[in-house]
Structure formats: C-alpha cells, structure tokens
C-alpha angles and dihedrals in degrees: 000000000000116000131198090245095059117103121243088247092056092047092051090051095051102036117053097204096040094109091057092047093048092047091050087060091053099262099137098160098064090126095053114112093237092049091055090066096041118104120239088243093053092045091051091050094048091050094043093242131152103253094206093054092047092049091050090053093048093048098049 
C-alpha cells in the first residue's frame, strides 16, 4: 500500500506504473533528484492536487 508519507522515489520503486499515474496528474519532474526525496503529500501540495484523489489512483 502506498502512503502519503512515502517519497516519490519509494513509490516508483514499488509500483510499476507509478510514473504514468504521477505524470497524468501533472507531475512532470518525477525523475528530478529533489522530487525523488519529496513525499507524495508534499508533491500533491506543491502541484495543487487533491491528495485523496492521488492516493486512490496510486493504490488501485
């Protein structure tokens, strides 16, 4: 299960299609070094995304 406290790097390592999901939400910098250490919650806030909607997509 993916949690809001996991970093983008962790999510990408454990969920094969995470990059596609994140990019579909407008997160184009998922490969950037700083993004790798950013939590899903922080990334959602920075991008103005609904965290609950993002979490649902990542946990499907």
